[in-house]
N, C-alpha and C positions, 0 to 999 in steps of 0.2 A: 294644508291637508283638509279635505272635505270628507265628512262622514260618509256620504254616498259613494265616493270614489274608493274609500277604504273597504267598505262592505262589498262593493262590486268586484274589486280585485280579489278579496278574500273568497267570495263565492266562486269566482272563476277558478281560483286555485283549488278550492275544496272539491268542486265537481270534476276537475281535470285529474286530481290525484287521489280520488276516493278509493280506487282499487289498491293503490299502494298503502294507504292508511289502513284499509281493511286487512291487507296482507300482514301488516306489522302488529296491529292492535286487536284483531278479532278474537284470538284465543283468550285474552285477558278480559275482554268485554263479555264474551260468552260465559266465562267462569263467574264473573260478578253477577250477571243476570240470573244464571241458574241457581247460585247459592243464595242470593238476596231474595229472589222470588220464592225459592223453595222454603226458606225460613218463614216468610209471611204466609205461604199456603199451609204450612204445617201447624201454624198457631191456631188456637181455637178462636171463635168469633168474639168471645168475651173473656175478661179476666186477665191475670198476669201473663198468661202464655201469649196472648196477642201482643201485649206491650213488649214482651221479651223477643217476639218475632220481629217487631218493628225496629227495636234497638239493635238486635242482631244484624238485621239487614243494613242498618246505617253503619255498623262497625265494619261489615264486609265492604261496603262502598268506600269508606274512609281508608280501608286497607288496600284495595285494588286500584282505585282511582289514581293514586299517585304514580302507579307503575305505567299504565297506558298513557297517562298525561306526559310523563317524562319521555316515553317513546315518541309521542307526537311532537314534542318540542325538539327532540334530537333530530327527528326527520325534517322539521322546518329549518332547523339550523343547517343541516347538511344541504338542503335545497338552496338556502340563501347563499351558501358558499360554492354551489355548483358541484358538490362532491357526489361520487357514486354512493348508492345506498347499500350498505352492508348490514343485512338484517341481524346477523349474530352480534356484530359490534354494537349496534344500537340497543338491542335487548340486553346485552351484557352490561353496557354502561347504565341503562335504566335500572337494572337490578342492583348495581353498586350504589346508585343514588337513592334507592327506595327507602332506606331507614330515615334519611334526613328529609326526604319528600313527605313521608308520613308525618313526621314532627311538624313540618311547615303547614301541611293541610289541616292537621288538628288545631294548630295555633290560629290559622285563618278562620276555621269553623267557630272556635271559641270567641275570637274577637268579633266576628260578624254577629254571633248570637248575642253577645253582650251589647253590642251597638244596636241590634234590632230590638232588644228589650227596652232600650231607651227611646221609645216612641218612633221606631222604624228608620227615620231619616239618618240618625248616626250610624246605623247598620249599613245603609246604602253608601254613605260617605266612606266608611271603613273598607267596604268591598271594592270601591273604585280605587282607593289608595293602595290596596294590596294587589291590584290587577297584574303587575309585572313581577311579583315576588317569585313565582314558580319559574319564570324565564331566567331570572337572575341566578337562582339556585342551580338550575340545570346547566346553563351556559358557562357559569363562572365558578361552579362548585362552592358557592357561598353557603355559610351556615344559615339556618332559618331566620334568626334575628337580623343578621346582616342583609339577607335578601329582602326582608320586610322593610328595613330601613332604606335600602336603595330604591325600592318600589315607591315608598312614600315620597322620596326626593324626586323621582322621575315623573310622578303624576301630579306634582304640585302645580306646575305652570299650565299643563294641559288637562286639568281636572275635567272640565265640561266636555272636552273632546273624547276622553276616555269613557266618561259616563255615557255619552251618546252611542259610542261603538259597542259598549256592553248592553245598554238598555234595549236597543231595537231588536237584535236577534234573540236576546233572553226573553223579551216580552212575547215574541212569536212562539218560542219553545214552550213557555208557560201555558199559553193558550192551547197548544197542541196537547200538553199533558193533562189539562183540565177536560178536554173533549174526549180523549182516547178511552178512559174507563167506560164511558157509555157505549162506545163502539165495540169494545171487548165484550160487554154484557150482551149486546145484540147477537154476537156469534157464539154464545154459550159459556162465556167466562172460562174458557179452557186455560189450563196452566201454561201450555206452550205459547198461547197468545200473549200472556203476561211476560214471558221470557223474551219473545221476539220484540215486543214493544219496549221493554227495558233496554234491549240492545239498540233498537232504533233511536231511542231517546239519548243514549250515550253518544252514538255517532252524530246525531244532530248537535249535541252539546259541544262537539269538537269544532264546529264552525265559529262560535264566538271566540274560542281560543285562537284560531287561525287569524281572525280579524284583529284581535288584540295584539297578536305577535306582529302582524303587519304594521300596526301603529307603533309598537315597541321598537321595531327596527328603525323607524323614521325618527323617533325621539332619542333613542340611545345610540344609534349608528346611522346618522343621516346619509341617504344615498343608497342604502342597502335595498335589496329586493329579493323576493322569493322566486326562484326559477321554476320553470315548468316541469312536466313529467317526463323529460327526455334524458335524464341521467342514468336510468336503468336501475335494476335491483339485482341483488345476488341472493 
């Protein structure tokens, strides 16, 4: 497996299926953007209120991210099996997985933060080794600790391949995130622009998830493939 081929395949799938992904995920992405950016906007420029707004925004992201991520993974799973897309079933399943997904995401965040505090490189190593944990939890209903353990096992042999598939799109997204505040300032720093950019950033962040899922299928289930957007939606 070559990194370039994985990313090209993932990009083709992402662009071909973006309207289906939006159809499933956009209500939750909008809710996250509105609430998170609203808390930041409501905070004063200085003092504890600003810190409270930032921490509140992070809490909202940690709470809603697991939901639309589970929806995306369930969609990818259905496509890989060539199944019809049942929106109510996917959202219902994601809601049932939400509590354990929240626990897993919080554990991932804490482990990454601890690793990052140890001179950055351990944080990157931990992030790569946790790359498949969310897929394991959603696909196999595994508990967070078991999903992390399986992810560590699956990423051991192909560590550098997983690293490269994560690094390239993430680096481009980080560059976009660094540049966008200046663009928003040019257009008047309007609240709606912050909300729209938050939503766009979340949707862009789904591409690395798709690329990693493409790689995950090859490692965990050799020969599998994500099918195109011809299965239909209900």
